[in-house]
py3Dmol code that shows the C-alpha trace and the ligand (Angstrom):
import py3Dmol

protein = """\
ATOM      1  CA  MET A   1      -9.434  -1.750 -12.265  1.00  0.00           C
ATOM      2  CA  ARG A   2      -6.942  -4.546 -11.726  1.00  0.00           C
ATOM      3  CA  LEU A   3      -4.517  -4.869 -14.582  1.00  0.00           C
ATOM      4  CA  VAL A   4      -1.405  -6.950 -15.190  1.00  0.00           C
ATOM      5  CA  LEU A   5       1.185  -5.857 -17.739  1.00  0.00           C
ATOM      6  CA  LEU A   6       3.131  -8.607 -19.475  1.00  0.00           C
ATOM      7  CA  GLY A   7       6.162  -8.249 -21.676  1.00  0.00           C
ATOM      8  CA  ALA A   8       9.858  -8.976 -21.977  1.00  0.00           C
ATOM      9  CA  PRO A   9      12.585  -6.885 -20.358  1.00  0.00           C
ATOM     10  CA  GLY A  10      12.814  -3.758 -22.511  1.00  0.00           C
ATOM     11  CA  SER A  11       9.219  -4.023 -23.746  1.00  0.00           C
ATOM     12  CA  GLY A  12       8.334  -0.758 -22.019  1.00  0.00           C
ATOM     13  CA  LYS A  13       6.150  -2.178 -19.254  1.00  0.00           C
ATOM     14  CA  GLY A  14       7.622   0.014 -16.542  1.00  0.00           C
ATOM     15  CA  THR A  15       7.321   3.220 -18.564  1.00  0.00           C
ATOM     16  CA  GLN A  16       3.754   2.534 -19.625  1.00  0.00           C
ATOM     17  CA  ALA A  17       2.768   1.421 -16.135  1.00  0.00           C
ATOM     18  CA  ALA A  18       3.949   4.764 -14.744  1.00  0.00           C
ATOM     19  CA  ARG A  19       1.714   6.572 -17.248  1.00  0.00           C
ATOM     20  CA  LEU A  20      -1.242   4.288 -16.600  1.00  0.00           C
ATOM     21  CA  LYS A  21      -0.890   5.004 -12.908  1.00  0.00           C
ATOM     22  CA  GLU A  22      -1.478   8.718 -13.551  1.00  0.00           C
ATOM     23  CA  TYR A  23      -4.276   8.114 -16.036  1.00  0.00           C
ATOM     24  CA  LEU A  24      -6.178   5.516 -14.008  1.00  0.00           C
ATOM     25  CA  GLN A  25      -5.227   6.916 -10.582  1.00  0.00           C
ATOM     26  CA  ILE A  26      -4.335   3.520  -9.176  1.00  0.00           C
ATOM     27  CA  PRO A  27      -0.983   2.322  -7.789  1.00  0.00           C
ATOM     28  CA  HIS A  28       1.763   0.880  -9.963  1.00  0.00           C
ATOM     29  CA  ILE A  29       3.181  -2.219  -8.323  1.00  0.00           C
ATOM     30  CA  SER A  30       6.522  -3.213  -9.840  1.00  0.00           C
ATOM     31  CA  THR A  31       8.104  -6.267  -8.245  1.00  0.00           C
ATOM     32  CA  GLY A  32      11.460  -5.199  -9.724  1.00  0.00           C
ATOM     33  CA  ASP A  33      11.139  -1.818  -7.965  1.00  0.00           C
ATOM     34  CA  LEU A  34      10.017  -3.464  -4.710  1.00  0.00           C
ATOM     35  CA  LEU A  35      13.060  -5.750  -4.840  1.00  0.00           C
ATOM     36  CA  ARG A  36      15.428  -2.891  -5.709  1.00  0.00           C
ATOM     37  CA  GLY A  37      13.969  -1.019  -2.713  1.00  0.00           C
ATOM     38  CA  GLU A  38      14.797  -3.959  -0.435  1.00  0.00           C
ATOM     39  CA  VAL A  39      18.317  -4.141  -1.851  1.00  0.00           C
ATOM     40  CA  ALA A  40      18.828  -0.389  -1.368  1.00  0.00           C
ATOM     41  CA  ALA A  41      17.517  -0.581   2.209  1.00  0.00           C
ATOM     42  CA  GLY A  42      19.852  -3.497   2.915  1.00  0.00           C
ATOM     43  CA  THR A  43      17.114  -5.700   4.380  1.00  0.00           C
ATOM     44  CA  LYS A  44      17.569  -9.453   4.831  1.00  0.00           C
ATOM     45  CA  LEU A  45      15.338 -10.037   1.827  1.00  0.00           C
ATOM     46  CA  GLY A  46      17.345  -7.510  -0.170  1.00  0.00           C
ATOM     47  CA  LEU A  47      20.585  -9.268   0.675  1.00  0.00           C
ATOM     48  CA  GLU A  48      19.096 -12.560  -0.476  1.00  0.00           C
ATOM     49  CA  ALA A  49      17.809 -11.072  -3.713  1.00  0.00           C
ATOM     50  CA  LYS A  50      20.767  -8.926  -4.705  1.00  0.00           C
ATOM     51  CA  GLU A  51      23.065 -11.481  -6.346  1.00  0.00           C
ATOM     52  CA  VAL A  52      20.212 -13.344  -8.010  1.00  0.00           C
ATOM     53  CA  MET A  53      18.970 -10.128  -9.593  1.00  0.00           C
ATOM     54  CA  ALA A  54      22.436  -9.092 -10.717  1.00  0.00           C
ATOM     55  CA  ARG A  55      22.732 -12.415 -12.546  1.00  0.00           C
ATOM     56  CA  GLY A  56      19.368 -11.870 -14.230  1.00  0.00           C
ATOM     57  CA  GLU A  57      17.789 -14.922 -12.607  1.00  0.00           C
ATOM     58  CA  LEU A  58      14.453 -15.136 -10.824  1.00  0.00           C
ATOM     59  CA  VAL A  59      14.247 -14.442  -7.104  1.00  0.00           C
ATOM     60  CA  SER A  60      12.439 -17.267  -5.273  1.00  0.00           C
ATOM     61  CA  ASP A  61       8.688 -17.622  -5.705  1.00  0.00           C
ATOM     62  CA  ASP A  62       8.231 -17.627  -1.906  1.00  0.00           C
ATOM     63  CA  ILE A  63       9.939 -14.268  -1.473  1.00  0.00           C
ATOM     64  CA  LEU A  64       7.921 -12.770  -4.296  1.00  0.00           C
ATOM     65  CA  LEU A  65       4.592 -14.061  -3.075  1.00  0.00           C
ATOM     66  CA  GLY A  66       5.229 -12.801   0.463  1.00  0.00           C
ATOM     67  CA  MET A  67       6.215  -9.390  -0.842  1.00  0.00           C
ATOM     68  CA  LEU A  68       3.185  -9.213  -3.108  1.00  0.00           C
ATOM     69  CA  GLU A  69       0.771 -10.308  -0.378  1.00  0.00           C
ATOM     70  CA  ASP A  70       2.123  -7.518   1.825  1.00  0.00           C
ATOM     71  CA  ARG A  71       1.754  -4.966  -0.926  1.00  0.00           C
ATOM     72  CA  LEU A  72      -1.774  -6.043  -1.858  1.00  0.00           C
ATOM     73  CA  SER A  73      -2.888  -5.816   1.758  1.00  0.00           C
ATOM     74  CA  ARG A  74      -2.338  -2.046   1.749  1.00  0.00           C
ATOM     75  CA  GLU A  75      -5.346   0.252   1.553  1.00  0.00           C
ATOM     76  CA  ASP A  76      -4.284   2.094  -1.575  1.00  0.00           C
ATOM     77  CA  VAL A  77      -5.137  -0.901  -3.772  1.00  0.00           C
ATOM     78  CA  ALA A  78      -8.840  -0.713  -2.903  1.00  0.00           C
ATOM     79  CA  ASN A  79      -9.646   0.699  -6.358  1.00  0.00           C
ATOM     80  CA  GLY A  80      -7.245  -1.548  -8.191  1.00  0.00           C
ATOM     81  CA  PHE A  81      -3.623  -1.644  -9.279  1.00  0.00           C
ATOM     82  CA  ILE A  82      -1.274  -2.051 -12.211  1.00  0.00           C
ATOM     83  CA  LEU A  83       0.979  -5.046 -11.719  1.00  0.00           C
ATOM     84  CA  ASP A  84       4.349  -5.016 -13.516  1.00  0.00           C
ATOM     85  CA  GLY A  85       6.994  -7.755 -13.305  1.00  0.00           C
ATOM     86  CA  TYR A  86       4.777 -10.424 -11.802  1.00  0.00           C
ATOM     87  CA  PRO A  87       3.840 -13.197 -12.589  1.00  0.00           C
ATOM     88  CA  ARG A  88       7.093 -14.326 -14.188  1.00  0.00           C
ATOM     89  CA  ASN A  89       6.418 -18.067 -14.311  1.00  0.00           C
ATOM     90  CA  LEU A  90       3.407 -20.383 -14.134  1.00  0.00           C
ATOM     91  CA  VAL A  91       3.817 -21.055 -10.415  1.00  0.00           C
ATOM     92  CA  GLN A  92       3.570 -17.317  -9.757  1.00  0.00           C
ATOM     93  CA  ALA A  93       0.591 -17.002 -12.101  1.00  0.00           C
ATOM     94  CA  ALA A  94      -1.295 -19.706 -10.199  1.00  0.00           C
ATOM     95  CA  ALA A  95      -0.331 -18.203  -6.825  1.00  0.00           C
ATOM     96  CA  LEU A  96      -1.548 -14.761  -7.893  1.00  0.00           C
ATOM     97  CA  ASP A  97      -4.786 -16.184  -9.197  1.00  0.00           C
ATOM     98  CA  GLN A  98      -5.406 -17.920  -5.872  1.00  0.00           C
ATOM     99  CA  LEU A  99      -4.470 -14.859  -3.855  1.00  0.00           C
ATOM    100  CA  LEU A 100      -6.808 -12.576  -5.825  1.00  0.00           C
ATOM    101  CA  THR A 101      -9.632 -15.096  -5.636  1.00  0.00           C
ATOM    102  CA  ARG A 102      -9.121 -15.372  -1.883  1.00  0.00           C
ATOM    103  CA  ILE A 103      -9.365 -11.605  -1.400  1.00  0.00           C
ATOM    104  CA  GLY A 104     -12.294 -11.417  -3.820  1.00  0.00           C
ATOM    105  CA  GLN A 105     -10.476  -9.161  -6.305  1.00  0.00           C
ATOM    106  CA  PRO A 106      -9.931 -11.085  -9.560  1.00  0.00           C
ATOM    107  CA  MET A 107      -7.774  -9.630 -12.343  1.00  0.00           C
ATOM    108  CA  ASP A 108      -9.726  -7.628 -14.931  1.00  0.00           C
ATOM    109  CA  TYR A 109      -7.150  -7.406 -17.720  1.00  0.00           C
ATOM    110  CA  ALA A 110      -3.827  -8.779 -18.844  1.00  0.00           C
ATOM    111  CA  VAL A 111      -2.059  -6.602 -21.408  1.00  0.00           C
ATOM    112  CA  GLN A 112       0.924  -7.992 -23.265  1.00  0.00           C
ATOM    113  CA  LEU A 113       3.329  -5.497 -24.834  1.00  0.00           C
ATOM    114  CA  GLU A 114       4.719  -7.160 -27.921  1.00  0.00           C
ATOM    115  CA  VAL A 115       8.171  -6.057 -29.123  1.00  0.00           C
ATOM    116  CA  PRO A 116      10.505  -7.927 -31.506  1.00  0.00           C
ATOM    117  CA  PHE A 117      13.575  -9.500 -29.928  1.00  0.00           C
ATOM    118  CA  ASP A 118      16.143  -7.322 -31.752  1.00  0.00           C
ATOM    119  CA  LEU A 119      14.460  -4.155 -30.591  1.00  0.00           C
ATOM    120  CA  LEU A 120      14.405  -5.395 -26.971  1.00  0.00           C
ATOM    121  CA  VAL A 121      18.164  -5.865 -27.045  1.00  0.00           C
ATOM    122  CA  GLU A 122      18.640  -2.413 -28.552  1.00  0.00           C
ATOM    123  CA  ARG A 123      16.396  -0.712 -25.978  1.00  0.00           C
ATOM    124  CA  ILE A 124      18.058  -2.407 -23.002  1.00  0.00           C
ATOM    125  CA  ALA A 125      21.468  -1.387 -24.310  1.00  0.00           C
ATOM    126  CA  GLY A 126      20.243   2.224 -24.522  1.00  0.00           C
ATOM    127  CA  ARG A 127      18.844   2.063 -21.001  1.00  0.00           C
ATOM    128  CA  ALA A 128      22.069   0.549 -19.682  1.00  0.00           C
ATOM    129  CA  ALA A 129      23.978   3.531 -20.997  1.00  0.00           C
ATOM    130  CA  ALA A 130      21.475   5.973 -19.491  1.00  0.00           C
ATOM    131  CA  GLU A 131      20.693   4.392 -16.111  1.00  0.00           C
ATOM    132  CA  GLY A 132      23.519   2.022 -15.277  1.00  0.00           C
ATOM    133  CA  ARG A 133      21.313  -0.642 -13.677  1.00  0.00           C
ATOM    134  CA  SER A 134      23.537  -3.401 -12.321  1.00  0.00           C
ATOM    135  CA  ASP A 135      21.601  -6.082 -14.237  1.00  0.00           C
ATOM    136  CA  ASP A 136      21.821  -4.313 -17.603  1.00  0.00           C
ATOM    137  CA  ASN A 137      25.238  -5.802 -18.440  1.00  0.00           C
ATOM    138  CA  PRO A 138      25.289  -8.010 -21.573  1.00  0.00           C
ATOM    139  CA  GLU A 139      25.500 -11.333 -19.751  1.00  0.00           C
ATOM    140  CA  SER A 140      22.646 -10.612 -17.399  1.00  0.00           C
ATOM    141  CA  VAL A 141      20.523  -9.162 -20.208  1.00  0.00           C
ATOM    142  CA  ARG A 142      20.972 -12.380 -22.180  1.00  0.00           C
ATOM    143  CA  LYS A 143      19.967 -14.346 -19.087  1.00  0.00           C
ATOM    144  CA  ARG A 144      16.867 -12.206 -18.476  1.00  0.00           C
ATOM    145  CA  LEU A 145      15.730 -12.628 -22.067  1.00  0.00           C
ATOM    146  CA  ASP A 146      16.299 -16.400 -21.757  1.00  0.00           C
ATOM    147  CA  VAL A 147      14.330 -16.560 -18.531  1.00  0.00           C
ATOM    148  CA  TYR A 148      11.593 -14.581 -20.233  1.00  0.00           C
ATOM    149  CA  SER A 149      11.222 -16.923 -23.189  1.00  0.00           C
ATOM    150  CA  ASN A 150      11.536 -20.105 -21.128  1.00  0.00           C
ATOM    151  CA  GLN A 151       9.589 -19.228 -17.992  1.00  0.00           C
ATOM    152  CA  THR A 152       7.560 -16.057 -18.507  1.00  0.00           C
ATOM    153  CA  ALA A 153       6.220 -16.492 -22.036  1.00  0.00           C
ATOM    154  CA  PRO A 154       3.983 -19.422 -20.916  1.00  0.00           C
ATOM    155  CA  VAL A 155       2.234 -16.976 -18.561  1.00  0.00           C
ATOM    156  CA  ILE A 156       0.807 -15.289 -21.665  1.00  0.00           C
ATOM    157  CA  ASP A 157      -1.037 -18.503 -22.538  1.00  0.00           C
ATOM    158  CA  PHE A 158      -2.292 -18.719 -18.985  1.00  0.00           C
ATOM    159  CA  TYR A 159      -4.101 -15.381 -19.403  1.00  0.00           C
ATOM    160  CA  ARG A 160      -5.153 -16.210 -22.947  1.00  0.00           C
ATOM    161  CA  GLN A 161      -6.902 -19.313 -21.637  1.00  0.00           C
ATOM    162  CA  GLN A 162      -8.697 -17.163 -19.093  1.00  0.00           C
ATOM    163  CA  ALA A 163      -9.810 -14.888 -21.947  1.00  0.00           C
ATOM    164  CA  GLN A 164      -8.182 -11.922 -20.248  1.00  0.00           C
ATOM    165  CA  LEU A 165      -5.354 -11.347 -22.694  1.00  0.00           C
ATOM    166  CA  ASN A 166      -5.033  -8.195 -24.794  1.00  0.00           C
ATOM    167  CA  VAL A 167      -2.011  -8.102 -27.077  1.00  0.00           C
ATOM    168  CA  VAL A 168      -0.726  -4.600 -27.797  1.00  0.00           C
ATOM    169  CA  ASP A 169       1.960  -3.650 -30.324  1.00  0.00           C
ATOM    170  CA  GLY A 170       4.763  -2.168 -28.233  1.00  0.00           C
ATOM    171  CA  VAL A 171       6.660  -0.662 -31.179  1.00  0.00           C
ATOM    172  CA  GLY A 172       6.264   3.072 -31.712  1.00  0.00           C
ATOM    173  CA  GLU A 173       6.266   6.350 -29.819  1.00  0.00           C
ATOM    174  CA  LEU A 174       5.462   6.181 -26.118  1.00  0.00           C
ATOM    175  CA  ASP A 175       2.200   8.077 -26.687  1.00  0.00           C
ATOM    176  CA  GLU A 176       1.124   5.746 -29.462  1.00  0.00           C
ATOM    177  CA  VAL A 177       1.733   2.653 -27.370  1.00  0.00           C
ATOM    178  CA  PHE A 178      -0.073   4.253 -24.449  1.00  0.00           C
ATOM    179  CA  ASP A 179      -3.115   5.014 -26.621  1.00  0.00           C
ATOM    180  CA  ARG A 180      -3.158   1.398 -27.812  1.00  0.00           C
ATOM    181  CA  ILE A 181      -3.193   0.168 -24.233  1.00  0.00           C
ATOM    182  CA  ILE A 182      -6.040   2.505 -23.334  1.00  0.00           C
ATOM    183  CA  ALA A 183      -7.971   1.357 -26.411  1.00  0.00           C
ATOM    184  CA  ALA A 184      -7.460  -2.268 -25.371  1.00  0.00           C
ATOM    185  CA  ILE A 185      -8.891  -1.726 -21.891  1.00  0.00           C
ATOM    186  CA  LYS A 186     -11.370   1.024 -22.752  1.00  0.00           C
ATOM    187  CA  PRO A 187     -14.590  -0.956 -23.220  1.00  0.00           C
ATOM    188  CA  ASP A 188     -14.982  -0.864 -19.444  1.00  0.00           C
ATOM    189  CA  SER A 189     -12.219   1.372 -18.227  1.00  0.00           C
ATOM    190  CA  ASP A 190     -14.568   2.400 -15.442  1.00  0.00           C
ATOM    191  CA  VAL A 191     -14.307  -1.071 -13.877  1.00  0.00           C
ATOM    192  CA  GLY A 192     -14.051  -0.824 -10.072  1.00  0.00           C
TER     193      GLY A 192
END
"""
ligand_1 = """\
27
ADP
P 13.148 -6.293 -16.337
O 11.716 -6.505 -16.700
O 13.781 -5.186 -17.106
O 13.982 -7.536 -16.371
P 12.396 -5.887 -13.494
O 12.641 -4.602 -12.804
O 10.995 -6.276 -13.733
O 13.237 -5.780 -14.838
O 13.107 -7.082 -12.679
C 14.469 -7.041 -12.324
C 14.874 -8.342 -11.631
O 14.139 -8.489 -10.399
C 14.593 -9.631 -12.399
O 15.584 -9.953 -13.340
C 14.516 -10.657 -11.241
O 15.797 -11.004 -10.791
C 13.833 -9.853 -10.143
N 12.356 -10.034 -10.189
C 11.434 -9.066 -10.461
N 10.197 -9.577 -10.435
C 10.323 -10.893 -10.162
C 9.425 -11.981 -10.038
N 8.103 -11.829 -10.204
N 9.928 -13.206 -9.735
C 11.241 -13.401 -9.570
N 12.150 -12.439 -9.678
C 11.712 -11.184 -9.987
"""
view = py3Dmol.view(width=600, height=400)
view.addModel(protein, "pdb")
view.setStyle({"model": 0}, {"cartoon": {"style": "trace"}})
view.addModel(ligand_1, "xyz")
view.setStyle({"model": 1}, {"stick": {}})
view.zoomTo()
view.show()
């Protein structure tokens, strides 16, 4: 099954994706994690991305597409994947669509985790205290939420138009939200 998780920073995408990975036994591909890995390893790409990420802006579409193409060419995605953090704008959505069509593996589901704005801010603040991510400072959080509403929210309509969108209420206990996601994709959760 090929699944893309959509939702604002703090919506719980990463947490739910990690659970879905265990449940569906397919890889979790987080572009944020891939980028943080590059930064930690001090690669050229990581050096380019570091400041942009710290400011809460989007890393270039070219870098992202290259990184994603690499990741999707690995054997472990043969049975599908859970994509988290991509696409983040309409250019990326179109590029992904083309890439998946080219490799004959179209997306099966888009799941949007819906969480009210105030709760997003509260959750990110909690995570900042717990994890100390360098982009969880107030200024960068504001920027990421801005980028989300201006650039990423239109991606939801992209998947709605393709009739692939499932909107899931992201408010509640982790288990509850997880069950809602499973219910949304269940009708054919045995897809490839
Ligand atoms: P969050 O969803 O909490 O903002 P992520 O881990 O998904 O966190 O992303 C962290 C940062 O990595 C983003 O703010 C952005 O700078 C960069 N990034 C991740 N995915 C993408 C993407 N698809 N396009 C551009 N930049 C990205």
